[in-house]
C-alpha positions in Angstrom: -1.3 -1.7 40.1 2.7 -1.9 41.0 4.5 -5.4 41.5 5.6 -6.4 44.8 9.1 -6.7 44.4 9.0 -3.9 41.7 9.4 0.4 42.4 7.5 1.1 38.8 3.9 0.8 38.5 2.8 -0.9 36.0 2.1 1.8 33.9 5.9 3.1 34.0 6.8 -0.5 32.7 5.7 0.2 29.8 8.0 1.4 26.8 8.0 5.0 26.8 7.6 7.5 23.6 11.6 9.2 23.9 11.2 12.2 24.8 14.2 14.3 23.2 15.0 17.5 23.9 13.1 20.5 22.2 15.9 22.2 19.6 17.3 25.2 21.1 15.5 28.4 18.8 18.0 31.0 17.2 18.0 34.3 18.4 18.3 37.8 17.2 20.3 39.8 18.6 20.4 44.2 19.4 23.4 44.9 19.8 24.9 48.3 21.2 28.3 50.1 21.0 28.9 53.3 22.8 32.0 55.5 22.0 34.3 54.8 24.5 34.0 57.9 27.4 37.0 56.6 29.6 39.7 58.9 29.3 42.8 57.1 27.0 40.8 54.4 25.5 40.7 54.2 22.3 39.6 50.6 21.4 36.3 48.7 20.1 34.7 45.0 21.2 34.3 45.2 17.3 35.7 45.7 13.8 34.1 46.3 11.1 34.4 42.4 9.7 32.8 41.2 13.3 30.0 43.5 12.5 29.8 42.5 9.3 29.8 38.9 10.7 27.2 39.8 13.1 25.3 41.6 10.0 25.3 38.2 7.8 23.9 36.0 10.8 20.8 38.5 10.7 22.1 40.6 13.5 21.4 44.4 14.5 24.2 46.3 15.7 24.0 50.1 16.4 26.8 52.1 17.1 27.2 55.5 18.5 29.2 57.8 15.8 33.1 58.2 16.3 32.9 55.5 18.4 36.0 53.4 16.3 37.3 56.6 14.6 40.0 56.4 17.5 40.9 52.1 17.4 41.1 53.3 13.2 37.6 52.3 12.2 35.6 55.1 10.3 31.6 55.3 10.7 31.8 54.5 7.1 33.5 51.5 7.4 30.7 50.8 10.0 28.1 51.2 7.9 29.1 49.8 5.2 29.6 46.9 6.4 25.8 46.4 7.9 25.9 48.8 11.3 23.7 51.2 12.2 25.2 54.3 13.2 23.2 57.1 15.5 24.4 60.1 17.4 21.9 59.5 20.3 23.8 57.6 23.1 20.3 56.8 25.0 19.8 54.6 22.0 22.7 52.9 21.8 22.9 52.1 25.6 18.6 51.4 24.9 19.4 48.6 23.1 18.9 45.0 25.1 23.3 43.9 24.8 25.6 46.6 25.5 29.1 46.1 24.2 31.8 48.2 25.8 35.3 47.7 26.5 35.6 49.7 29.9 33.0 49.0 32.6 30.3 51.8 31.9 30.5 54.8 34.2 27.6 55.4 37.1 25.8 58.1 34.3 26.1 55.5 31.7 24.3 52.6 34.0 21.5 55.5 34.1 20.7 55.3 31.2 20.9 51.2 30.2 17.5 49.9 30.4 16.5 47.2 32.6 17.3 43.7 32.2 19.9 44.7 29.4 23.3 42.3 28.8 26.1 44.5 29.3 29.2 43.0 28.0 31.8 44.5 29.2 35.6 44.3 31.2 34.8 44.7 35.1 38.3 45.5 36.2 37.5 44.1 39.7 39.9 46.7 41.8 38.5 49.9 40.6 35.1 49.2 40.8 32.7 51.2 43.7 30.0 49.4 45.9 27.4 51.6 44.1 28.1 50.3 40.4 27.0 46.9 41.6 23.8 48.9 43.3 23.2 49.7 40.2 23.2 46.4 38.4 21.3 45.1 41.2 18.5 47.7 40.6 17.9 47.5 37.3 18.0 43.5 37.5 21.0 44.0 34.4 22.7 40.4 33.8 26.3 41.3 33.3 29.2 39.2 31.9 33.0 40.3 31.9 35.1 39.3 29.5 38.4 38.6 31.9 36.1 36.4 33.4 35.7 34.3 30.4 37.5 30.5 29.7 38.4 28.5 26.7 38.3 24.8 26.3 41.7 24.6 27.7 40.7 26.9 30.9 43.0 29.9 29.7 41.5 33.6 29.8 41.2 34.0 26.1 41.2 38.1 27.0 43.6 38.1 29.5 45.9 36.4 27.6 45.0 38.7 23.9 45.8 41.4 26.1 48.6 40.4 27.9 50.5 39.3 24.0 50.1 42.8 23.3 51.5 43.7 26.7 54.5 41.7 26.2 55.6 42.7 22.7 54.5 46.4 23.6 56.9 46.4 26.9 59.7 45.6 25.0 59.7 48.6 21.9 58.6 51.0 24.0 61.7 50.5 26.0 63.5 50.4 23.3 62.3 54.1 22.4 62.8 55.5 25.8 66.1 54.4 25.5 67.0 56.6 22.5 64.0 59.3 23.4 63.4 59.9 26.6 65.3 62.4 29.0 68.5 60.6 30.1 68.2 57.6 27.7 71.6 56.7 27.0 71.0 55.8 23.7 71.6 52.2 22.9 69.6 50.0 20.0 67.9 47.2 20.8 69.8 45.5 17.8 72.5 42.8 17.7 75.0 44.9 15.8 78.0 43.4 15.0 80.7 43.9 17.4 78.6 46.1 19.8 77.5 43.5 22.9 73.8 43.3 23.2 71.3 45.1 25.0 70.8 42.9 28.0 66.9 42.2 29.6 65.7 40.6 32.3 62.4 39.7 32.6 60.5 39.4 35.6 57.7 37.0 35.8 57.2 33.8 32.6 53.7 34.0 32.2 51.8 35.5 29.0 53.0 39.2 29.4 57.0 37.4 29.9 57.0 35.0 27.4 56.0 37.7 24.3 58.2 39.7 26.1 60.8 37.5 25.9 59.7 36.5 22.2 60.1 40.6 21.0 63.3 41.1 22.7 65.0 38.0 21.7 64.2 38.7 18.0 65.6 41.7 18.0 68.5 40.3 19.3 68.8 41.2 23.0 70.9 39.1 26.0 67.4 37.8 27.9 67.6 37.1 31.9 63.9 35.6 32.8 62.7 34.9 36.5 60.5 33.7 38.2 59.5 31.8 40.6 57.9 28.8 39.1 59.9 26.0 38.2 56.9 24.8 35.7 56.3 28.2 34.0 60.5 28.8 33.6 60.5 25.0 31.1 57.4 26.0 29.8 59.1 29.4 28.5 62.2 27.5 27.6 59.4 25.4 24.8 57.1 28.0 24.1 60.2 30.5 22.7 61.7 27.1 21.1 65.5 27.8 23.2 67.5 27.7 25.3 67.5 30.8 27.7 69.3 32.0 31.2 66.4 31.9 33.7 66.7 31.7 37.4 64.1 31.0 40.9 63.9 34.8 42.3 66.6 35.0 44.6 67.5 38.7 45.2 71.5 37.5 45.3 71.0 36.7 41.5 68.0 39.3 40.4 70.4 41.5 42.2 73.6 40.7 39.8 70.9 40.7 36.8 69.7 43.8 37.1 72.7 45.5 38.3 73.8 44.5 34.4 70.8 45.3 32.3 70.0 47.9 29.7 66.5 47.3 30.5 64.1 45.2 33.7 60.4 44.6 32.5 58.0 43.1 35.2 55.4 40.9 34.9 54.2 39.1 37.9 50.2 39.2 38.1 49.4 38.1 41.8 45.5 37.3 43.0 45.3 40.2 44.9 48.4 42.7 44.5 51.1 42.4 42.3 54.2 40.9 44.5 56.8 43.2 45.1 60.1 41.9 43.7 62.9 44.4 42.9 63.0 46.8 46.4 64.1 50.6 45.9 68.0 49.7 47.4 67.8 47.2 43.6 66.9 50.3 41.5 69.6 52.2 43.3 72.3 49.8 41.6 71.2 49.9 38.8 72.6 51.2 35.5 72.3 55.2 35.1 69.9 55.4 32.6 68.1 51.8 32.3 64.7 51.6 31.7 62.0 49.5 33.8 59.2 48.6 32.1 55.9 47.7 35.7 53.5 46.0 33.2 51.7 45.0 36.7 51.7 48.5 37.7 47.5 48.5 37.2 47.7 45.9 40.3 50.2 47.2 42.3 53.7 47.2 40.6 56.4 45.0 42.0 59.2 47.1 41.5 59.1 49.2 44.9 59.7 52.6 42.6 57.2 52.3 40.1 54.2 55.2 39.7 51.5 54.7 37.6 51.9 57.0 34.7 49.6 57.7 32.1 49.9 57.8 27.4 50.3 61.7 27.7 53.2 61.8 30.5 54.2 57.8 30.6 57.6 58.2 32.7 59.2 59.4 35.6 62.8 58.7 36.5 64.3 57.7 40.4 67.2 57.0 41.1 68.6 58.0 37.3 66.7 54.7 36.4 64.0 55.7 33.6 60.1 53.6 34.8 57.6 53.4 33.1 54.2 52.8 34.3 50.9 53.2 32.3 48.8 50.1 33.5 46.7 50.1 29.9 49.4 49.3 27.7 47.1 47.9 24.9 44.9 51.3 24.7 49.0 52.5 23.2 47.9 50.0 20.3 43.8 50.6 19.6 43.6 48.9 16.4 45.5 45.9 17.0 43.9 45.5 20.6 40.7 46.2 18.4 41.1 42.8 16.4 41.9 40.7 19.1 38.9 41.7 21.6 36.6 41.1 18.4 38.1 38.0 17.6 37.3 37.3 21.4 33.8 38.4 21.5 32.0 37.3 17.7 32.2 33.6 18.4 30.5 33.6 21.5 27.9 36.5 20.6 27.3 34.0 17.8 27.2 31.7 20.0 25.2 33.0 22.4 22.5 34.1 19.0 23.0 29.6 17.9 21.3 29.4 22.0 18.5 31.3 21.8 19.7 34.0 24.3 22.7 34.3 27.3 21.0 32.3 29.7 21.1 28.5 26.8 24.4 29.5 26.2 25.8 29.8 29.8 24.0 26.4 30.6 26.0 24.8 27.7 28.9 26.5 27.9 31.1 26.9 31.2 33.8 28.7 29.9 31.1 31.7 28.9 29.1 30.7 32.6 32.6 31.4 34.3 32.1 35.0 32.7 28.8 36.6 34.4 29.0 37.9 37.4 25.9 39.5 37.8 22.8 37.5 36.9 19.2 39.3 36.0 20.3 41.8 39.5 21.4 39.2 41.3 25.3 39.2 42.3 26.8 35.4 41.0 30.7 36.1 41.6 32.1 34.7 44.8 35.6 37.0 44.1 33.0 40.1 43.8 30.7 39.1 47.0 34.5 39.1 48.7 35.9 42.1 48.1 33.1 43.7 49.0 31.7 42.3 51.4 28.2 41.3 49.4 26.1 38.6 49.3 26.0 36.1 46.6 23.9 33.0 44.2 25.7 30.2 43.1 24.9 30.7 39.7 23.9 26.3 38.5 20.7 27.8 41.1 19.4 30.3 39.4 19.7 28.4 35.7 18.7 25.0 35.0 
């Protein structure tokens, strides 16, 4: 019987036993790592050390023969680390969890079993609607590693690969100044009595910062341009020295480009990278100057950029050498693989520790952010908008 002024019954007011959350059941993972089939993709998601950590935690890893060869890891390295090696691609794609660098092709999706957990890059701009239809049909749960967020709200996978791309852009420029046709034979270093190389970096994000660090380390004179004062302030703090920084104003930019030996484009937009350097500006650059457009995968921020490949990386326009390879980190597959592996491993252990992906995303919002398909249901608004598809909020699907 309830008290006239109380909304509770007498029984509800009697002290109850405390109900605690039942401890999460640790799960065992069976992970399949296929050999990358995409043109010039040499990276692999887990290094032998990472596989060893997984196996020591009671998980199984099945790797397709030769999957790590191009990244400098042999089948012997993997089998010694505790992985099972197989020739059978179907077996690898048949694992309950599949790990890839590039998103699977439609043929590879055919091999994936229903309700599989797929972890790979998504590369939204290169996807077709048919890719998502295939995921829906097989009720796949898919995580894109470029969408996963860290505790500090940054994207660790994007950041790691941006660090590689930024550092590499300077090393590639140093090579091209000597080796490319029409290269001007300059050494990227501070030699006594010789004026230093002039470098212009457009964009003060992670790519820009690591390009600046490398260029300064080699003794170049560096000028940084960005439309955000905050980013320019931050890059000076991070690099630990005073730099020439400027907001993007055509007059200042034009002046710097006219004098520079190397220009690096590192500006990212939400959909397409904004064109900041016009053809007119490129025409006024020095003969033999080098342009490295790191944001070519988003359209490029130099009007004259064209997409090239690792085999034929440069084209020459207006006597300026243009490098437009979209996947710079793949040029350094071992470094990139170690970097990706360092990010993946803790997440995989966390998924297992939580007793599966569903529990892990329930407790980790950063991981939840990486989820774009849940049991065949699209859960990412950006993809839904891009392809004009309907989606469901993941929080309504996972309680």
